[in-house]
LONUKE-732375 format. One record per residue (C-alpha): residue number from 1; y, x, z. Coordinates in steps of 0.05 Angstrom, whole numbers, padded with zeros to 5 digits, always signed. Each point is the difference from the previous one (the first is absolute). Layout:
BEGIN
R   pos    north     east       up
R   NUM        Y        X        Z
...
This chain:
BEGIN
R   pos    north     east       up
R     1   -00103   +00501   -00298
R     2   +00064   -00033   +00021
R     3   +00073   +00019   +00005
R     4   +00028   +00018   +00068
R     5   +00071   -00017   +00022
R     6   +00029   +00059   -00038
R     7   -00031   -00020   -00067
R     8   -00054   +00054   +00003
R     9   -00073   -00016   -00007
R    10   -00044   -00002   +00062
R    11   -00075   -00004   +00008
R    12   -00033   -00052   +00044
R    13   -00071   +00002   +00023
R    14   -00039   -00060   +00026
R    15   -00070   -00001   +00029
R    16   -00049   -00058   -00005
R    17   -00068   -00011   +00033
R    18   -00054   -00033   -00040
R    19   -00074   -00012   +00009
R    20   -00010   +00009   -00075
R    21   +00006   +00062   -00042
R    22   +00053   -00017   -00052
R    23   +00033   +00037   -00056
R    24   +00075   +00010   +00003
R    25   +00010   -00056   -00050
R    26   -00045   -00049   +00037
R    27   +00035   +00016   +00066
R    28   +00068   -00010   -00032
R    29   -00022   -00068   -00026
R    30   -00027   -00020   +00069
R    31   +00066   +00020   +00033
R    32   +00040   -00039   -00052
R    33   -00043   -00062   +00011
R    34   +00011   +00006   +00075
R    35   +00076   +00005   -00008
R    36   +00000   -00057   -00050
R    37   -00030   -00044   +00054
R    38   +00050   +00027   +00051
R    39   +00059   -00013   -00046
R    40   -00026   -00067   -00025
R    41   -00019   -00031   +00067
R    42   +00033   +00034   +00058
R    43   +00066   +00010   -00034
R    44   +00002   -00074   -00018
R    45   -00017   -00020   +00071
R    46   +00054   +00045   +00028
R    47   +00055   -00018   -00050
R    48   -00014   -00074   -00009
R    49   -00022   -00018   +00071
R    50   +00029   +00059   +00039
R    51   -00069   +00012   +00032
R    52   +00021   +00066   +00032
R    53   +00054   -00036   +00040
R    54   -00049   -00050   +00029
R    55   +00002   -00001   +00077
R    56   -00074   -00016   +00008
R    57   -00034   +00059   +00032
R    58   -00053   -00027   +00049
R    59   -00069   -00030   -00002
R    60   -00021   -00033   -00066
R    61   +00071   -00020   -00020
R    62   +00012   +00056   -00050
R    63   -00066   -00011   -00036
R    64   +00009   -00075   -00002
R    65   +00071   +00005   -00025
R    66   -00020   +00052   -00053
R    67   -00053   -00048   -00026
R    68   +00051   -00056   -00005
R    69   +00049   +00046   -00037
R    70   -00053   +00020   -00050
R    71   -00018   -00074   -00010
R    72   +00073   -00016   -00013
R    73   +00008   +00060   -00047
R    74   -00061   -00023   -00040
R    75   +00030   -00070   -00005
R    76   +00065   +00029   -00026
R    77   -00038   +00043   -00051
R    78   -00045   -00055   -00026
R    79   +00047   -00059   -00001
R    80   +00033   -00018   -00066
R    81   +00059   -00029   +00039
R    82   +00063   +00037   -00022
R    83   -00044   +00056   -00028
R    84   +00060   +00036   -00030
R    85   +00034   +00006   +00068
R    86   -00015   +00058   +00047
R    87   -00050   -00010   +00056
R    88   +00055   +00008   +00051
R    89   +00042   -00056   -00032
R    90   -00061   -00046   -00005
R    91   -00017   +00013   +00074
R    92   +00071   -00015   +00023
R    93   +00005   -00062   -00044
R    94   -00066   -00027   +00029
R    95   +00028   +00012   +00070
R    96   +00064   -00038   -00015
R    97   -00025   -00058   -00041
R    98   -00060   -00045   +00018
R    99   -00009   -00020   -00073
R   100   -00002   +00073   -00022
R   101   -00052   +00014   +00055
R   102   -00043   -00059   -00023
R   103   +00004   +00025   -00072
R   104   -00019   +00070   +00021
R   105   -00060   -00027   +00039
R   106   -00021   -00043   -00060
R   107   +00014   -00065   +00038
R   108   +00038   -00061   -00024
R   109   +00072   +00001   +00025
R   110   +00013   -00035   +00066
């Protein structure tokens, strides 16, 4: 149930295909896990790296670039460098400052 634009409740139905017979609770958990991945990875890639605005559309470019973005996101997540700052701020800082980039990559400063 959700509220529509007039403040009244509205019922939504969604349909899912699965190769397994699941109870309603198991299916709900599977859907939540799927959306946790969607929100945790794809949202970060779009917000931090603006992946949806990337002009690469041909050949292997999109797959190669997506791999590089995921590599960069994992570096931002795992690096202790400025851990209290947002991933977006750490990415921008590493792009602006060679010493910050070296620190993020775990290298000695240049």
